[in-house]
KELUM-116244 format. One record per residue (C-alpha): x, y, z; residue number from 1; residue in three letters. Coordinates in steps of 0.2 Angstrom, whole numbers, plus 5000, padded with zeros to 4 digits. Layout:
// residues N
+------+------+------+-----+-----+
!    u !    v !    w !   k !   r !
+------+------+------+-----+-----+
!    X !    Y !    Z ! NUM ! ALA !
...
+------+------+------+-----+-----+
END
This chain:
// residues 180
+------+------+------+-----+-----+
!    u !    v !    w !   k !   r !
+------+------+------+-----+-----+
! 4398 ! 4861 ! 3563 !   1 ! UNK !
! 4380 ! 4866 ! 3560 !   2 ! UNK !
! 4381 ! 4879 ! 3574 !   3 ! UNK !
! 4398 ! 4886 ! 3567 !   4 ! UNK !
! 4390 ! 4887 ! 3550 !   5 ! UNK !
! 4374 ! 4895 ! 3557 !   6 ! UNK !
! 4386 ! 4908 ! 3565 !   7 ! UNK !
! 4392 ! 4914 ! 3549 !   8 ! UNK !
! 4386 ! 4932 ! 3544 !   9 ! UNK !
! 4377 ! 4934 ! 3528 !  10 ! UNK !
! 4392 ! 4943 ! 3521 !  11 ! UNK !
! 4403 ! 4929 ! 3526 !  12 ! UNK !
! 4391 ! 4916 ! 3518 !  13 ! UNK !
! 4390 ! 4927 ! 3502 !  14 ! UNK !
! 4409 ! 4929 ! 3500 !  15 ! UNK !
! 4414 ! 4911 ! 3503 !  16 ! UNK !
! 4400 ! 4905 ! 3492 !  17 ! UNK !
! 4405 ! 4917 ! 3478 !  18 ! UNK !
! 4423 ! 4909 ! 3479 !  19 ! UNK !
! 4416 ! 4891 ! 3479 !  20 ! UNK !
! 4404 ! 4895 ! 3464 !  21 ! UNK !
! 4418 ! 4903 ! 3454 !  22 ! UNK !
! 4429 ! 4888 ! 3456 !  23 ! UNK !
! 4415 ! 4877 ! 3452 !  24 ! UNK !
! 4410 ! 4886 ! 3436 !  25 ! UNK !
! 4428 ! 4886 ! 3430 !  26 ! UNK !
! 4430 ! 4867 ! 3432 !  27 ! UNK !
! 4430 ! 4853 ! 3420 !  28 ! UNK !
! 4416 ! 4845 ! 3430 !  29 ! UNK !
! 4405 ! 4860 ! 3426 !  30 ! UNK !
! 4411 ! 4862 ! 3408 !  31 ! UNK !
! 4408 ! 4844 ! 3403 !  32 ! UNK !
! 4391 ! 4842 ! 3411 !  33 ! UNK !
! 4375 ! 4843 ! 3401 !  34 ! UNK !
! 4362 ! 4840 ! 3415 !  35 ! UNK !
! 4366 ! 4848 ! 3432 !  36 ! UNK !
! 4356 ! 4843 ! 3448 !  37 ! UNK !
! 4358 ! 4858 ! 3460 !  38 ! UNK !
! 4351 ! 4860 ! 3478 !  39 ! UNK !
! 4343 ! 4877 ! 3482 !  40 ! UNK !
! 4353 ! 4884 ! 3497 !  41 ! UNK !
! 4343 ! 4886 ! 3513 !  42 ! UNK !
! 4349 ! 4894 ! 3529 !  43 ! UNK !
! 4368 ! 4895 ! 3530 !  44 ! UNK !
! 4371 ! 4882 ! 3516 !  45 ! UNK !
! 4384 ! 4887 ! 3502 !  46 ! UNK !
! 4374 ! 4897 ! 3490 !  47 ! UNK !
! 4371 ! 4890 ! 3472 !  48 ! UNK !
! 4362 ! 4904 ! 3463 !  49 ! UNK !
! 4378 ! 4908 ! 3453 !  50 ! UNK !
! 4380 ! 4890 ! 3448 !  51 ! UNK !
! 4362 ! 4889 ! 3442 !  52 ! UNK !
! 4364 ! 4906 ! 3432 !  53 ! UNK !
! 4380 ! 4900 ! 3424 !  54 ! UNK !
! 4371 ! 4884 ! 3419 !  55 ! UNK !
! 4358 ! 4894 ! 3410 !  56 ! UNK !
! 4371 ! 4905 ! 3402 !  57 ! UNK !
! 4380 ! 4889 ! 3396 !  58 ! UNK !
! 4364 ! 4881 ! 3390 !  59 ! UNK !
! 4364 ! 4867 ! 3402 !  60 ! UNK !
! 4348 ! 4858 ! 3409 !  61 ! UNK !
! 4346 ! 4863 ! 3427 !  62 ! UNK !
! 4336 ! 4852 ! 3439 !  63 ! UNK !
! 4332 ! 4856 ! 3457 !  64 ! UNK !
! 4325 ! 4844 ! 3470 !  65 ! UNK !
! 4307 ! 4842 ! 3476 !  66 ! UNK !
! 4303 ! 4830 ! 3490 !  67 ! UNK !
! 4290 ! 4818 ! 3483 !  68 ! UNK !
! 4286 ! 4808 ! 3499 !  69 ! UNK !
! 4294 ! 4803 ! 3515 !  70 ! UNK !
! 4309 ! 4794 ! 3507 !  71 ! UNK !
! 4312 ! 4801 ! 3490 !  72 ! UNK !
! 4316 ! 4816 ! 3479 !  73 ! UNK !
! 4316 ! 4820 ! 3461 !  74 ! UNK !
! 4324 ! 4833 ! 3451 !  75 ! UNK !
! 4313 ! 4845 ! 3440 !  76 ! UNK !
! 4320 ! 4856 ! 3426 !  77 ! UNK !
! 4319 ! 4875 ! 3429 !  78 ! UNK !
! 4321 ! 4887 ! 3415 !  79 ! UNK !
! 4324 ! 4903 ! 3426 !  80 ! UNK !
! 4330 ! 4906 ! 3444 !  81 ! UNK !
! 4315 ! 4914 ! 3451 !  82 ! UNK !
! 4308 ! 4912 ! 3468 !  83 ! UNK !
! 4291 ! 4916 ! 3461 !  84 ! UNK !
! 4291 ! 4900 ! 3450 !  85 ! UNK !
! 4295 ! 4889 ! 3466 !  86 ! UNK !
! 4284 ! 4883 ! 3480 !  87 ! UNK !
! 4289 ! 4882 ! 3499 !  88 ! UNK !
! 4293 ! 4864 ! 3501 !  89 ! UNK !
! 4291 ! 4851 ! 3515 !  90 ! UNK !
! 4305 ! 4859 ! 3525 !  91 ! UNK !
! 4303 ! 4877 ! 3520 !  92 ! UNK !
! 4315 ! 4875 ! 3506 !  93 ! UNK !
! 4310 ! 4882 ! 3489 !  94 ! UNK !
! 4305 ! 4868 ! 3477 !  95 ! UNK !
! 4299 ! 4867 ! 3459 !  96 ! UNK !
! 4280 ! 4864 ! 3458 !  97 ! UNK !
! 4283 ! 4846 ! 3451 !  98 ! UNK !
! 4274 ! 4850 ! 3434 !  99 ! UNK !
! 4290 ! 4854 ! 3426 ! 100 ! UNK !
! 4300 ! 4841 ! 3416 ! 101 ! UNK !
! 4307 ! 4827 ! 3427 ! 102 ! UNK !
! 4326 ! 4826 ! 3423 ! 103 ! UNK !
! 4330 ! 4815 ! 3437 ! 104 ! UNK !
! 4337 ! 4801 ! 3426 ! 105 ! UNK !
! 4347 ! 4813 ! 3415 ! 106 ! UNK !
! 4358 ! 4821 ! 3428 ! 107 ! UNK !
! 4376 ! 4819 ! 3425 ! 108 ! UNK !
! 4383 ! 4831 ! 3438 ! 109 ! UNK !
! 4375 ! 4832 ! 3455 ! 110 ! UNK !
! 4379 ! 4846 ! 3468 ! 111 ! UNK !
! 4374 ! 4841 ! 3486 ! 112 ! UNK !
! 4374 ! 4851 ! 3502 ! 113 ! UNK !
! 4380 ! 4844 ! 3519 ! 114 ! UNK !
! 4383 ! 4849 ! 3537 ! 115 ! UNK !
! 4400 ! 4840 ! 3537 ! 116 ! UNK !
! 4411 ! 4830 ! 3525 ! 117 ! UNK !
! 4426 ! 4818 ! 3527 ! 118 ! UNK !
! 4441 ! 4814 ! 3516 ! 119 ! UNK !
! 4433 ! 4797 ! 3512 ! 120 ! UNK !
! 4418 ! 4804 ! 3503 ! 121 ! UNK !
! 4405 ! 4803 ! 3517 ! 122 ! UNK !
! 4394 ! 4817 ! 3521 ! 123 ! UNK !
! 4383 ! 4821 ! 3536 ! 124 ! UNK !
! 4366 ! 4829 ! 3530 ! 125 ! UNK !
! 4351 ! 4832 ! 3541 ! 126 ! UNK !
! 4348 ! 4814 ! 3544 ! 127 ! UNK !
! 4333 ! 4811 ! 3533 ! 128 ! UNK !
! 4343 ! 4801 ! 3520 ! 129 ! UNK !
! 4335 ! 4809 ! 3504 ! 130 ! UNK !
! 4352 ! 4811 ! 3495 ! 131 ! UNK !
! 4358 ! 4794 ! 3500 ! 132 ! UNK !
! 4342 ! 4785 ! 3494 ! 133 ! UNK !
! 4343 ! 4796 ! 3478 ! 134 ! UNK !
! 4361 ! 4791 ! 3474 ! 135 ! UNK !
! 4358 ! 4773 ! 3477 ! 136 ! UNK !
! 4344 ! 4773 ! 3465 ! 137 ! UNK !
! 4353 ! 4782 ! 3451 ! 138 ! UNK !
! 4365 ! 4777 ! 3438 ! 139 ! UNK !
! 4382 ! 4785 ! 3434 ! 140 ! UNK !
! 4384 ! 4803 ! 3439 ! 141 ! UNK !
! 4398 ! 4814 ! 3447 ! 142 ! UNK !
! 4393 ! 4820 ! 3464 ! 143 ! UNK !
! 4401 ! 4835 ! 3472 ! 144 ! UNK !
! 4398 ! 4842 ! 3489 ! 145 ! UNK !
! 4399 ! 4860 ! 3492 ! 146 ! UNK !
! 4406 ! 4866 ! 3509 ! 147 ! UNK !
! 4415 ! 4879 ! 3519 ! 148 ! UNK !
! 4433 ! 4874 ! 3524 ! 149 ! UNK !
! 4428 ! 4871 ! 3542 ! 150 ! UNK !
! 4415 ! 4858 ! 3537 ! 151 ! UNK !
! 4428 ! 4846 ! 3531 ! 152 ! UNK !
! 4435 ! 4834 ! 3545 ! 153 ! UNK !
! 4453 ! 4830 ! 3539 ! 154 ! UNK !
! 4457 ! 4818 ! 3553 ! 155 ! UNK !
! 4443 ! 4805 ! 3555 ! 156 ! UNK !
! 4429 ! 4796 ! 3547 ! 157 ! UNK !
! 4411 ! 4804 ! 3549 ! 158 ! UNK !
! 4399 ! 4791 ! 3557 ! 159 ! UNK !
! 4391 ! 4781 ! 3543 ! 160 ! UNK !
! 4381 ! 4766 ! 3539 ! 161 ! UNK !
! 4379 ! 4754 ! 3524 ! 162 ! UNK !
! 4365 ! 4765 ! 3517 ! 163 ! UNK !
! 4376 ! 4781 ! 3517 ! 164 ! UNK !
! 4383 ! 4784 ! 3500 ! 165 ! UNK !
! 4400 ! 4792 ! 3496 ! 166 ! UNK !
! 4402 ! 4807 ! 3485 ! 167 ! UNK !
! 4416 ! 4810 ! 3472 ! 168 ! UNK !
! 4423 ! 4827 ! 3477 ! 169 ! UNK !
! 4421 ! 4841 ! 3490 ! 170 ! UNK !
! 4423 ! 4859 ! 3485 ! 171 ! UNK !
! 4427 ! 4872 ! 3497 ! 172 ! UNK !
! 4432 ! 4891 ! 3495 ! 173 ! UNK !
! 4451 ! 4884 ! 3494 ! 174 ! UNK !
! 4447 ! 4872 ! 3480 ! 175 ! UNK !
! 4443 ! 4854 ! 3477 ! 176 ! UNK !
! 4448 ! 4841 ! 3490 ! 177 ! UNK !
! 4453 ! 4824 ! 3483 ! 178 ! UNK !
! 4445 ! 4809 ! 3492 ! 179 ! UNK !
! 4456 ! 4796 ! 3500 ! 180 ! UNK !
+------+------+------+-----+-----+
END
């Protein structure tokens, strides 16, 4: 799946991401949220810039992840989407500096990336477990995975262990996919 996603052209990523972001920002999930945790897209991941900008326009608090150590992430508030206000993080992904306000415990809607997703709510990430550990340590929040249609396996479970945390919804360019 990663090879297929990496094989998308920048135009395909842009167009599919635009559809996903438009569906997301029109959803009740977005409209009812107050504090949004959003990843900053890297490589061929579904882009999130429009979601972040819509959050600012709708006076939402936007938190983006920063790797704290080898096992944890925290979300720090950003007040503008500017690459200049971010640092290159541990994996080459832009991150907040960590001097901003920590909004980790305030998030009510979390957007997560992934390589693959199944209909049971399991996601396959890059194998580091950051989001699984984050979700296990947090309270009540809605979790939505953003993916392109082909990243969803509809016929089988993804491999998972006890430490893998389920997400609530998956959103692709064709809409929200209910979990079984």
